[in-house]
N, C-alpha and C positions, 0 to 999 in steps of 0.2 A: 554370661554363659555362652557356649559355642552356639552359633546360629548359621542359618542358610538364607540366601536371598535368591529368588528366582531370576534366572538369566534371560527370561523372555517376557516382555510385557505386551499386552494387546489392548487397544482402546475398546473398552466395553462399558456398559452401563453409563454413568455420567462422569467418569473419571478414568485416568490411566492407572490401572491397578498394579501394584507391586506386592507380592506376598513375601513376608519375612517369617521364617520358622526358627524356633529355638526351643531347647529343652531346659526346663528349670523345675527342680524338685519332682522329677519323674512325670512332669506334665508337658505335653507337646503344645506349645503356644503358637498360634497362627495369627499374624497381624496383617491386615489389609491396609495398605497405605496408598495415598494418591501421590501424584508427582510433586505436590508442594508439601509433602511430608505430614499432612494431616492424617491422623489415624481414624479410619472409618468404622472398624469393627474388631472384635476380639473373640476368638474361639479357643476353647480349652478342651483337651481330650485326654483322659487318663489312659496311660499305657503301662504295661507290666514290664516290658523289657526294652530299654532305650536303644540297645545296640543294633537291633534289627532295623532301625530307622536311619542307619548311616547313609543309605541311598534311598531317597524318597521321590517318587514320581507323582506329580499333581495332574489330575485329569479334570478337575472342576472345583467350583466353590459355590456355596449357596449361603448368602447372608440374609438376615431379615431386618425389619424395622427401618427400611430405607424410604423416606418420604420423597426423595428425588425420583425414585422409580415407582412410587406409589405402592409400596408393599414389600418388595424384596429385590435382591440383586440376582440376576441369572446370567451367567456366561460360562462358556466352555473354555478350558485352558489346558494346553498340553505343553509341559515344560519340565525340566529336571532341576531340582533344588541342588545347588552346588555349594559345598562347604566353603566358607570364607576363612582365610587365615585369621588366627586369633589376633585381637587388637585392632582389626580394621573396623571402622565405624560404619553405620548404615549409610551415611552420606558418601563414604568412599565406595560402597557397594553399588550405589545408584548415583553416579556423579551428577551434580547439578550445575556444574560450570558451563556445560554445553560445548566445550572445545575438546577436540580429539586430534590425536596424532596417529596417522595410519602409515606404517612402514611396510613397504612391499618389496620383496625380493623376487624378481622374475628369474627362475632357474633355467628351465629347459622346456622343449616341446617334444612330443612323441608322435610318430606316424602322422605327420601333417600332410595335408592334401597336396597332390601334384598339380602344378599350374603351368609349368614350362614344357616345351616340346621335348626336352632332353630327359623327361621323367623325374624332374626335381623341381625345387622352388627356391626363392630368395626371401624368406619370411622376415617380417618385423611385426612388432606388437604395438597397439595403441591402447591407452587407458583413457576413458571418458567418464566424467562425473558431472551430473546435472547438465548434460548436453555439451559440455566443453572439454576439449582435449587437455589432459593434465600430464601426460607422459607419452613419449615415443621411444621405443628401443632402437638399438642399432640393427642394421640388416645383416643377416647371416646368409651368405651366398651359397647356393647349390647344396642345400642340406634340408632333409625332412625330419631330422632329429636335432635341431639346433640347441646350443647351449649359450645362453646369454649371460647369466650371473650378473644382472644389473639390479641396482637398488634405487628406490625413490621414496621420498617422504612427503605426505600430503597433510596439510592442516585444514580441518573442517569444523564447522559448528553444527552439523546436522548429519544424522546417520540414516535418514529416510531414503536418500537417493542411492540406488545401487551403483557399484562400480561396473562399467560396461567395458569389457575386454574384447578387442577385435584384432584379428590377424590378417595381414595382407602379404601378397607376393609382389615384390618390387620389380617394376618393369621400366627400364630407362626410356624416357620420351613418350611413354604410353600411360594409360590409366592403370593403376595397380589393381591386381586381381584379388577379390575377396576370398579368404581361406577359412572363415568361420568366426564365430563370436560366442561369448558366454557372459553371464551376469554373476557378480559376487555381491551378495546381500550383506551389507555391513552390520545391520541390526542383529543378525544371527551369530556374529562372531563373539567368541569369548574374549574378554578384555584382559590386558596386562599379561598376555602369554602369546608366544610365537606359535602359530598354527600352520601346519602344512596343508595346502589346498591344491586339489587337482580339479581343473576346469575342463569339462568335456565340451569341445567346440561343436557348434551346430550351425545349420543354415536353414532359415525359415522357408526358403524356396525349395530346398531338398532335405526334408527332415530325416529321411532314412539313410542319408549318406554319412559314412564314417570319416570325420575330418580330423581325428586325433585329439590330443589333449595338451594342456599346459600345466606345468608344476610351478607353484608359487609358495612362498612363505610369507605370512601376513601377521603383523603385530599391531593391534589396536590398543592405544593407550589414552585414557582420559587425561587431559591437561588440567589437573586439579589446582584449585586456587590455594596458595599458601595461607591466605587470610581465612578461608573456610576450614583449613586443617587446624587452625588455632581456635576456631569457634567451638563452643560446647556442642557435642553431638549426642547428648543424652536423649533417648526416646521416651517420651511421656505417654502413658497409656490412659486413655479416658474411657473407662468401662461404662460410666453412667451417662455419658453425653449422647444424645440422640443424633442419628445421621442427618436428619433434617436441619438441626441446629448447626452442625458442622458445615453442611453444604451452603447454608445461608451465610455463615460467617466467612467462609473461604472466598466469597465473592466480594466482600466489602473491604475497601481500602481504608487504612487508618491515617494516611497522610499523603502529601504530594511532594515528589522530588522534582523541582524545577531546575532544568539543566540548560545552560547557554553554552553551546559548543563554539568556541572562539576561533582557534587556529591550531595548526600543527607546526612544530619547529624542528629543524634539523632531521627530517625524515630521510631514510635511505632511498636512493633512486632505484627503481625496479625496471625501468624501460631502457632499451638500448641507447636512447638519446640522452641518458643521464637525468631524466625527470621521472615523475610518477603522476598518476591520476588517483589520488587517495580519497577514500571515503571511510567513514567510521560507523561501526555497529555497536549499539548499546544493548545490554541485556540485564534485566532485573527480574529474577524469577522467570515467569512465563512471558513477560513483556519484552518486546524487541522494538528497536528503532534503528533506522538506517539513514544516514545523512546523505546529502547530495554529493556528487563527484565533482570536486573543484580543486583548484590550487589550494593549498592548506590554509585558506582564509574562509571558513565556513559561515560563521556568524549566524548560526541557527539556534532557535529556542524551542523547547518542547518540555512536556511534563510526563512523568511516569508515576504510577500508583505505588504507594508504599504499604504492603500488606502486613509486614512484620513490625511489631512494636520496637524490637531491638534494632531495626534498621535494614539489614540485609546487605548483600554484596553486589555492587554495580560492576559488571564486567564490560570492558571497553576493548574492542579489537579494531585495528587499522588495516585496510586492504587497499591494494592497487587494482583499479578497474582495467581489465583487458578485454577488448572486443574479440569475440570469436574463440576465446579459450578461457580456462578457469582463472579467476582473479587471484593475484599473488598476495600471500599473507605477509604483512610488514611487521606487525608486532601487536602486543596487547598489554594492558595494565588493568588494575582492579582497585576499587575504592570501597572500603568498609564504611557504610553510611552511619553505623552506630558510633563512630568516632567524631561525627560532626554535630555541632550544637544546632538546635532548631531555631526557626524564625530569624536566621541570619545568613547572609550571602557569603560564600566562601570562594575565594579566588585560588584555584588549584593548578599546578603544573605537574602533571603525572608523567613520569618517565616510563617509556616502553620497556618491558621486561626482557624481551628477546632480541632487541636491536636498539640502535641509537634513536634519539628523538624524543619529543615531548608532545603531549596533548594538553592544551590549555582550556580549562572549564571554569564556569561560574555555577555553583551548586547551592540551592536553597531548599531546606526542608521546612515544610509548613504543615499544620494540622488540617484535616479535612472534616468538614461539617456537612450535615444534611445528605448523607449517603446511607440509605437504609432499604431493607426489604421487610415488609410486614403484611399481616393479614388485614382484610377489610375492617375488622373490628377495632384495629388500633391505627387508623389512618391519622398521620400527623396533622394535616391541615384541618381535620374535622374536630380537633380539640381546640376550643375557643381560646384558651390561654396561650397555647403554642402558636396558634395562628396570629394572635396579637403580637407576640414577640417577633415572629418572622416579618410581619408587616412593619413593625417598628424598625427592624434592622434594615430593611430594603426600601421602604416607601416613606414612612413618617419622619424618621430622623434625618435632618439635613447634614449633621456632622458625619454620619456614616457614609455619605456620598464621597468623602475625601479620604477614606481609609480603605485599605485592601481593595484596590481597584480591580483585581482579578476575580473577586467574588461578586459577580453581577446579580445573581439571584438563585432561585431554586425552581425545579419543575417536579411535580408529583404526578405519577402516572398510575391509574387504576386499571389493571388488566383484568377485565371481567370474564369474558368467554369468547369463543369462536363458534361459528355455525357453518355447516355445509362444506367442511374442508375436503380436500382431495384425498382419495384413498391411495396410500403409497405402498401398502403391504399386499401380499397375495391373498390375504384373508378378506380383503375389501375394507379394511380398517386402517387407521394410522395411530402412531404414538406421538402426539404433538407436544412440543414445548415451545416457549416463546422467548426470543432474545431481544432485549432493548438496547440500543446503542445511541449514545449522544457523543458524536465525534469519536473519542478514544475511550469513553466510559462505557462499560458493558456489564449488564446484569441479565439474569435469565430466570425463568420460572421453573417449577418442577415439571416432570413429564406425566401426562395423563394417558394411560395405556388403553389401546383398543377403543378409540372414541373419535368420531368425526365431529362431535359437538362438545369439545372440552370446556370445563369451567376451572379457571385458575384462581380467581378472586384474590389477587395479590396487589400490593401497593408498593411502588418503587419510587424512590426519591433521588434526584441527581442535583449536583451543583451546576449552575449555569455560568459558564465562563464567557460565552458569546451569545447574545440574544438572537443572532442571525443563524445559529446552528439549526440543524434538521434532526429531529428525533426519528430514528428508523426502528420499526418494530417488524421482526421477521419471525415467521412460524416455520419450524422444522419438524420433520418426522425422525424420531430416534431409531437408529439401526444398531444392533449390538455388534455386528461383525464388519461394519464399514462406516464411513462418514455419514452424517445426517443428511436426509433428503430435504430439499427445499420445497415448501408448500405455498408460500406467499409472503408478500412484503408490503408495507406501507411506509411512506416518508411524509412526515408532518413538520413543516417549519414552525418554530416556536412562536413567531409573530402572527401566525394564522390561527392560534389556539384561542378558543372561547372558554374561559374558566368555568368549571363546574358543570359543563354540558356533556352528558353521556352520548356518545356518537358511534355509529357503526361505520367502519371503513372497509371498503371493498379491497381485498387482497390483490396485489399486482404481481407481475413477473419480476425476475431479477433486475432487468433493465428499467423497470417502472414505466414501460411504454404501453402496456396493455393489461387488462384484468385477467386474473386466474380464478380458480374456484374458491369460494368461501368468503366470509366477512368476519371481522373481529370487532369487539365492542370495547371501547376505551373511554375513560374519563380523565381529562388532563387539566391541571391547574399550573399556571406559571406566574410567579411573583418575582419582579426584578426592579432594580434601581435604574430609572431612565437616564440619569446623568452618567452613571458608569457605562451603561449600554451605549450611549452616544460616543463616549470617549473610546470605547473598545472598537467602534466601527473604523477608527482611523489607524489601527495597527494591523499587521499581517494576520490573516486567519490561521487558526490551528489546522494542521494537516493530519490526515490519518497516518498512523505509523505503518500499518500493513496495507499496502496497495498492491493490487495485482499488476504483474508485469504487462506492459502494453503489448498487444498482439496485432498482427496485420489482419485487418478485416475489411473486405470489400464493401460489406453492408454499412459498416461504421464510416468508411470513407465517403460513401455516397450520402449518408445522413449528414455528416459534417459539411460536405460540399453544398448540400441544399440549404443548410442553416446559413452559411456564408452568403449564398446566393440571395436568400431572402433579405438579409441585412443590406446587401448592395442594392437590391431592388427598391428598398425603402429610400435609400439615399438618392437613387436615380429618380424616384417619383418626386422627391423634394426639388431636385434639380430641374425636372421637367416643368414643375409648377412655376418656378422662378423664371425659367426660359420663356414660358407662355406669357409672362408679363412683358418681357422684352419684345416678343413677337406680336403683341397687340391682338391676341386671339379674343380677348374681351376688353373692349375699350374702357369700360367702367373700372375693371380691376387694374388695368395698366395705369390709368390716370391716378387712382388712389395710391398705387405702389410708387409711382414717380414722385408724387407730392410727399409721401412718407419718407422716401429715400432722401430727398433734398432737405427736409426738415431735420431728420436724424443726423445726416452728415454735417450739416451746418452747425448744429448745436451739440455735437457728439462730446461726451465725457466718458471716462472709464467706468463709472458706476452704471452706465447703461448696459454693459455686457452681462453682469449678474442679474440686472433687472429684466433683461430679455428672457433669460433662462427661467426666472421666477414666473414671469407671465405665461411662458409655455407650460410649465408644470401646473399652474392654476387652471389654465385652459383645459388641459387634459383631465384634471381632477373633476371639473364640472361638466365637460361636454364629451369626454370619451366614453362611449356607451359600453364597450367591452374590449378587453385586451385581445388582440389578434393572436390566435394560436394556429396559424396556417400549418397544416401538416399534410404534405403531399402524400397521397396514397402510393404505396409501392407498386411497381409494375407487376402485373400478373404473368405467370408463365416463365419458363426458362429463357426464351429468346428476349422477352421484354426486360428481364433483369440484366441479361447480357448487354443489350443495347444501352441500357441506363448506365451500367458501369463503364462502358466504352465512351459514352458521352462525358462522364465525369473525368475520365483520364485525359480525354482530348481537351476539355476545358481547363483543367489544372495545368496541362502541358502548355497550352497557349498563354495562360495567365503568367506562368513562370517565365516563359520566353519574353513576354512584353516587359515584365519588371526588370529582368536581366538586361534586355536590350536598351531600355532607357537609362539604366544605371551606367552601362558601358558607354552610351552616347555622351552622357554628361562627363564621364571621365575622359573620353577621347577629345572632347572640346577643350578641356584644360591641358592636355598633354600635347596639343598641336599635331594631332594626327592629320587633320586637314587645315593647313595654315590659313586659307581664305576664310573658313568658318570661324576660326579662332580670332582673326583680326576683326571679323564682323561682330563677334561677341564682345570684344574689347570696345569697339565703337559704341555699341548699344549700352554697355555698362557705364562708359564715360558720360554719355548723354543722360542716363538715369541719375547718375551722381550729381551732375550740374543742376538738373531739374529739381531734385529733392533738396539741394542746398539752397536754391534761389526761390522755389515756390513752396508754400506750405502744403503739407500732405492733404489737408482738408480740400484744398482747391483741386489737387490732382485727382482725388477720388470723385469729386463732383464732376470734373470733366470726363472721367471714364464712364460714370453713370449716365450722364447726358448723352454721350456718344452711343452707349448700348441701347438706351431707350429710344433714341431718334434714328438709329440706323435703319430700322425697318420702314420708318416713315419716309426717310430720304430715298431709299432704294428698295422697293418691295421685293425685288427679285434677287437681291444680294444673297450669296451663299455664306452662311456663318462659318467662321473658322477660329482657330486658336493659334496666335502667332508663335508662341513659345513651342508648342508641340510641332508646328510646321517647321520651325528651325531645327529642332532636335531630329526630326525625321530625315534631314539631309546629312546628319553626322553618322558615319558608319559605325555599327557595333563591332565587337571583336571578331565575331563570326564572319562578318562582311569584310573586315580588314584582312583576315587570313585568306578568304576566298579571292580577294582582289589582288593579293600580292603575287 
């Protein structure tokens, strides 16, 4: 039947709703779908005359029986249902590929602002997307009604960032004058159709000033996957399935897609130097992963969750990293996972569709076990038979220790309740829900509305791939018209968990540096194979797919500087202790150290190195009272913080100068910047070579130690020095060479 799909979605309730309307047998059917195409509800309404619904405006929707929202769905919606051309599937109406082509034609400007003395301007236009410049037009001289007639095409994988349009007046040799700006919101554009757009230019500093407007023609086209076009797009209607069951199942993955990104071959150069800085983006449903930016030898390994039993489509895009402007699109390819056999590694060379080059992958599809969401009444580990099977799988059976090394164990988390949460709504209440994350595995509870002491009583089970992982439990407040508000967070290393112990955890802030309001009650059990966990320790740790872009932070710089400073101070304290033995500050300690030094050097064997580290660990295990967590308090007041940041910058500046200077001095010694010092270095190296050839190293170390221990006894007033550093201090650095030339 003919149907309509709303052209505007808004994140409400617990999913991104899309309304689909169609008329069948004189009944108006309304389907509410989520972004992953799960159907959440079905409404039917008898109508007498279908023709009067050829144009339908939706103002709201009310559904019931939603366990996620604890009763019902409430959200406001204003959008127009647009008829789709017949034969277009629902997947075409709501593209799932995530790639879009935006074609922009910059036509002309009208009544632009005067910025030159002659009563005219030299306007040009810049387009920015996500803070990076993506297009700059030519300059039209001496014209307030310029005609550009320029076109540009942008490839993007997200419509959330608006296109920022800015107009400037070109001034030779001076800073260009600002003539106004406007935003074009891409999410509001109708797709697959050229739309004329008029942008009214404004200036936030002078909002009442008339700055004219720009005329554009915009075409937004989803880059649909040819694989997805061949897939069956039949919509299945589940009228009897409860929303709570659908929400629970939509979170659980049925398998793991293990991907090893090997390399790229014959990629097209995108930079003026004939090279590129390529990186790869992967997308499987809502999951995204971005590789590092390297020469195309990535050698990265990661896992994605497989939610569809039929497989799904893995979309791969290759981009060129550009600093200061938008990254260039190189090409893309797609992989239909349903064509791959499970439990087998596939070596694939995928050709890029829109350019030359290949991406080389290793892909393995495996089944996923022990991932579940349940009520407290059906706790998996509370069933004696199931617990025995899990213990046999991970603990009792020795043979299982040598199979499937990626399956280290399981963790079961009982989320009981929270108390005393922060009030995030104006009513003095909150709508809390809880999110559990174990690296890239993520599950969440339902929302308890209007409650500061919610009870969830849910049990979550995860696979453990690394026993050194940290379980993060975050409490959010649900907001219907915007993103969820943060209420608190706890981070629990798996190795710190005591099985079967119900414990209250104080919620902390986002950085986990201090407490916030409220506590959460959890009971956690971890069962794992010790042999697999030990082997897993020697491989690279799994990284989070979605990491926030690093930002410049003075506070974070000061914190990291203090951390490095504390580590250096520990090393200095050890060095001071050793030096006190040489200085004979305590005669008894120096005598014992001297005898121990002579005995160890005379009888030294290589096995003594790991033995020394072993003795140090044993000593700390028995005699270390508590781990030091020195946390310097932040300076109070604005001036105190200003002086602290200034001290950090000066210290970092001095440290970088010292490191660079000594590196340059070593280099200048080798390239004969000062011939006298280079000849002196040759003499010293020749003497060292002869000594090491003729005299055993054991004797040389003994002679050095005896000299160090007896130097203070022979001359109590001797000033200690380091001959190597004294030599390098005479060699000029590059800065000194330039200054002395």
